[in-house]
C-alpha positions in Angstrom: -46.6 -48.6 106.9 -47.1 -47.2 110.6 -44.8 -44.6 112.1 -45.3 -44.5 115.9 -44.2 -40.9 117.6 -43.9 -40.7 120.8 -44.5 -37.1 123.0 -46.9 -36.6 119.5 -48.8 -33.7 121.4 -45.6 -32.2 122.7 -43.6 -29.6 121.3 -41.2 -31.3 118.8 -43.2 -34.4 118.3 -46.3 -32.5 117.4 -44.2 -30.4 114.3 -43.0 -33.8 113.4 -46.3 -35.4 113.0 -47.4 -32.2 111.4 -44.2 -32.5 108.7 -44.9 -36.2 108.3 -48.7 -35.0 107.2 -46.8 -32.6 104.7 -45.3 -35.2 103.4 -48.5 -37.5 102.7 -48.2 -39.3 106.0 -51.2 -40.3 108.0 -50.8 -43.7 109.1 -49.3 -42.3 112.4 -49.8 -43.5 116.0 -49.5 -41.0 118.3 -48.2 -41.7 121.9 -48.4 -39.3 124.7 -50.2 -38.4 128.2 -53.1 -35.9 128.0 -53.8 -36.3 131.5 -53.0 -32.3 131.3 -54.8 -31.7 128.0 -53.3 -28.2 127.1 -51.1 -30.1 124.8 -54.2 -31.2 122.6 -54.3 -28.5 120.6 -50.9 -29.1 118.7 -52.6 -32.4 117.4 -55.9 -30.5 116.1 -54.7 -29.9 113.2 -52.9 -33.1 112.7 -53.7 -36.2 111.1 -53.1 -39.3 112.6 -54.5 -43.0 112.5 -54.6 -43.6 116.1 -53.8 -42.1 119.7 -52.3 -44.2 122.9 -51.7 -43.3 126.0 -47.8 -43.4 127.0 -48.6 -46.1 130.0 -51.2 -48.2 127.8 -48.5 -48.2 124.9 -45.3 -49.3 126.9 -47.2 -51.8 128.9 -48.1 -53.2 125.4 -44.6 -53.1 124.3 -43.4 -54.7 127.3 -45.9 -57.4 127.2 -45.3 -58.0 123.0 -48.8 -57.2 122.8 -48.6 -54.4 120.3 -50.1 -55.4 117.0 -48.6 -53.1 114.2 -46.5 -53.0 110.9 -44.0 -50.4 112.0 -41.7 -48.7 109.7 -39.8 -46.9 112.3 -40.4 -45.0 116.1 -39.5 -41.5 116.2 -39.5 -41.2 120.4 -39.7 -37.8 121.4 -41.4 -38.2 124.5 -39.7 -37.4 127.9 -40.2 -35.3 131.1 -38.3 -32.1 129.9 -38.4 -29.9 133.2 -34.8 -29.3 134.0 -35.7 -28.1 137.6 -38.0 -31.4 138.1 -36.9 -32.4 141.6 -38.2 -36.3 141.5 -35.4 -38.2 140.4 -37.3 -41.5 140.7 -40.1 -40.2 138.3 -37.4 -38.8 136.0 -35.3 -41.8 135.6 -38.4 -44.3 135.0 -40.2 -41.9 132.5 -36.9 -40.9 130.3 -34.6 -43.6 131.1 -36.1 -47.0 131.6 -39.3 -46.0 129.5 -36.8 -45.5 126.8 -34.5 -48.5 127.4 -37.8 -50.9 127.1 -38.9 -49.3 124.0 -35.5 -49.4 122.2 -35.0 -53.4 123.3 -38.5 -53.5 121.6 -37.3 -51.8 118.6 -34.0 -54.1 118.3 -36.2 -57.3 118.5 -38.5 -56.4 115.6 -35.5 -54.7 113.7 -37.7 -51.4 113.7 -35.7 -48.0 113.2 -35.5 -46.1 116.4 -34.7 -42.3 116.3 -35.0 -40.6 119.8 -34.7 -37.3 121.4 -31.5 -36.5 123.6 -30.3 -33.4 125.0 -27.5 -30.9 125.1 -28.0 -31.0 128.7 -26.0 -33.8 129.0 -23.0 -31.7 128.6 -23.6 -29.6 131.6 -21.3 -26.5 132.3 -18.7 -27.8 129.9 -16.9 -25.6 127.3 -16.7 -28.0 124.6 -19.8 -29.9 123.1 -18.4 -32.8 121.0 -20.1 -36.5 121.2 -17.8 -37.9 123.6 -17.8 -39.4 126.9 -15.1 -36.9 128.7 -17.3 -33.7 128.0 -20.3 -34.9 129.6 -21.3 -34.0 132.9 -25.1 -33.3 133.4 -26.0 -30.6 136.2 -29.1 -32.0 137.0 -31.2 -35.1 136.9 -33.1 -34.5 133.6 -29.6 -34.4 132.0 -28.4 -37.3 133.6 -31.6 -39.2 132.7 -30.8 -38.2 128.9 -27.1 -39.1 129.1 -27.4 -42.5 130.9 -29.8 -43.6 127.9 -26.9 -42.5 125.4 -24.6 -44.3 127.5 -26.7 -47.5 126.8 -27.3 -46.8 122.9 -23.3 -46.4 122.8 -22.6 -50.1 124.4 -25.4 -51.5 122.0 -24.7 -49.7 118.6 -21.9 -52.1 117.2 -24.4 -55.0 117.3 -27.4 -53.5 116.8 -30.3 -55.0 114.5 -31.6 -51.5 113.0 -31.4 -48.0 113.4 -30.5 -46.2 116.4 -30.0 -42.5 116.2 -30.0 -40.2 118.9 -30.1 -36.2 118.6 -28.8 -34.1 121.5 -31.0 -31.2 120.6 -29.7 -27.8 122.0 -32.2 -24.6 122.4 -35.3 -25.4 120.6 -37.7 -22.7 119.7 -40.7 -22.3 117.5 -44.3 -23.4 117.2 -46.5 -25.6 119.2 -44.6 -25.0 122.3 -46.9 -22.8 123.9 -47.9 -25.6 126.8 -44.3 -25.7 128.0 -45.1 -22.6 130.4 -42.0 -21.6 132.3 -40.1 -24.5 130.1 -40.7 -22.7 127.1 -38.0 -21.3 124.7 -36.9 -17.5 125.4 -38.2 -16.6 122.3 -41.6 -17.7 123.2 -40.9 -15.7 126.4 -39.7 -12.3 125.1 -42.9 -12.4 122.7 -45.4 -12.5 125.2 -43.3 -10.1 127.5 -43.2 -7.5 124.7 -47.0 -7.7 123.4 -47.9 -7.5 127.4 -45.4 -4.8 128.8 -43.6 -3.3 126.0 -40.1 -4.6 127.0 -38.5 -7.8 127.5 -36.5 -9.0 130.6 -33.1 -10.4 130.1 -30.8 -11.7 133.4 -27.9 -9.4 134.3 -24.4 -10.9 133.9 -23.5 -14.2 135.1 -20.2 -16.7 134.7 -18.0 -13.7 133.4 -20.8 -12.7 130.8 -22.3 -9.2 130.6 -26.0 -8.3 131.0 -27.9 -10.5 128.3 -24.6 -11.6 126.7 -24.7 -15.6 127.9 -24.8 -17.3 124.8 -26.5 -20.7 123.6 -27.0 -22.4 120.4 -30.6 -21.6 119.5 -31.9 -23.6 117.2 -35.7 -23.3 115.0 -37.9 -26.5 115.4 -37.8 -26.4 111.5 -34.4 -27.5 111.7 -34.7 -30.0 114.3 -37.7 -31.5 112.1 -35.6 -31.7 109.0 -33.0 -33.5 110.9 -35.6 -36.3 111.9 -36.9 -36.6 108.6 -33.6 -37.0 107.0 -32.6 -39.6 109.3 -35.8 -41.3 108.8 -35.1 -41.2 105.1 -31.6 -42.9 105.6 -32.2 -45.8 108.2 -28.7 -47.0 107.2 -27.4 -44.2 109.5 -26.9 -44.7 113.1 -25.3 -42.8 116.4 -25.4 -40.3 118.5 -25.5 -36.2 117.0 -25.8 -32.9 118.0 -28.5 -30.8 116.6 -27.9 -26.9 117.0 -26.8 -24.2 114.7 -23.6 -24.7 115.3 -23.5 -20.9 116.2 -23.3 -19.6 119.5 -25.9 -16.1 119.9 -26.6 -14.0 122.8 -29.9 -14.1 124.7 -29.4 -9.9 123.5 -29.9 -11.3 119.8 -32.9 -13.5 120.6 -34.1 -10.4 122.7 -33.6 -7.9 119.8 -35.0 -10.4 116.7 -38.1 -10.8 118.8 -38.6 -7.1 119.2 -37.9 -6.4 115.7 -40.1 -9.1 114.4 -43.0 -7.4 116.1 -41.8 -3.9 114.8 -41.8 -5.0 111.2 -45.2 -6.6 111.7 -46.3 -3.1 113.2 -44.6 -1.2 110.0 -41.8 0.4 112.6 -38.2 0.5 111.5 -35.8 -2.2 113.2 -33.7 -1.2 116.2 -30.5 -2.1 117.2 -30.0 -3.1 121.1 -28.4 0.1 121.9 -31.8 1.6 120.2 -33.8 -0.8 122.5 -32.2 -0.5 125.7 -32.5 3.5 125.3 -36.1 3.1 124.9 -36.3 0.3 127.6 -37.9 -2.1 125.4 -35.2 -4.5 127.0 -34.4 -4.4 130.6 -32.2 -6.8 132.9 -32.9 -8.6 136.1 -31.2 -10.1 138.9 -29.7 -13.8 138.1 -31.9 -16.1 140.1 -30.0 -17.5 143.0 -31.4 -21.0 142.4 -30.0 -21.1 138.9 -26.2 -20.8 140.2 -24.5 -24.1 139.5 -27.1 -25.3 137.2 -27.2 -23.0 134.3 -25.6 -23.0 130.7 -24.0 -19.8 129.9 -22.3 -21.1 126.8 -23.6 -23.8 124.1 -22.5 -24.6 121.1 -23.1 -27.4 118.7 -20.0 -29.1 117.2 -21.8 -30.4 114.1 -18.7 -32.8 112.7 -20.5 -35.8 113.5 -23.7 -34.6 112.0 -22.3 -33.2 109.0 -20.2 -36.4 108.6 -23.1 -38.4 108.7 -24.4 -36.8 105.4 -26.6 -34.0 106.6 -25.5 -30.9 104.5 -28.6 -28.7 104.8 -27.7 -25.3 106.5 -29.5 -24.3 110.0 -31.4 -20.6 110.7 -29.9 -18.3 112.8 -31.6 -16.5 115.0 -32.4 -13.3 113.0 -34.3 -15.4 110.1 -35.4 -18.5 112.3 -37.2 -16.0 115.3 -38.4 -13.6 112.9 -40.1 -16.5 111.4 -41.4 -17.8 114.7 -42.8 -14.5 115.7 -44.3 -13.7 112.3 -46.2 -17.1 112.8 -47.3 -16.6 116.1 -48.6 -13.1 115.3 -50.5 -14.2 112.6 -51.9 -17.3 114.7 -53.0 -14.5 117.3 -54.7 -12.5 114.9 -56.9 -15.2 113.6 -57.9 -16.1 117.2 
């Protein structure tokens, strides 16, 4: 039986492919767009059965001309740039593509697990999977929101599993190709190794310097959730995927720096200590992000827990520490 992973060369998709390999699964069809080849290394250590360009793949799906005995589709492919201004491209790439792939899966009774986003909540303060709390701030969030709405309308009549995951702030291995859209843990790591300090935003939205808080979730946990639902095709719905605990950007910075210090045999330091050493500095909040920035996110996990997912989530201290150790190990080998 074949598993299709879209966005397979991307951050979360590649981690899913690697995790499927760890379970002995290699009959995987990887779908992505490698017109820019910087994502290719994400798949270099993975085992797949075949690769399709995302446009070739969806054209075959639309023509009902994709011949394969498919067990499930894990749809992780999307444009995730929250600053993308081309709304027409975003809606075609994220919304219409997803609709057509979902329709194909429903026609063939194939379980469909897909990536949504916590961006659907916009600047709200309540993060529960309900329409009244959803107000996206950008066209990326809107493309995810609109597809979630389409899923809601059809869930009562679905022929096979449809499970959507609203990812919060994900960090972890295989995100280097994302550039400026990579996680703050990724950027803090690079900044500290290059300059000996990390840079955080000054206060905004009523928060002090570096005290904006978000739900930072390790890609390790994101992958575990995906595989749990793959193993339980009887569960459908739209679910938040975060830790359920908001932590500050200062927390991420301290965890990042201390992981590097540990690797160097140095003692960990407090936030106050790092500020005193000028290992952390604050920069002005960008005017371009005013009104478009989530200063607070925290996943309500009631629906996910109610669906039977009981595993604990890594906090920033452990999750970022493991991520930084992984990166340092990889960098030492290169």
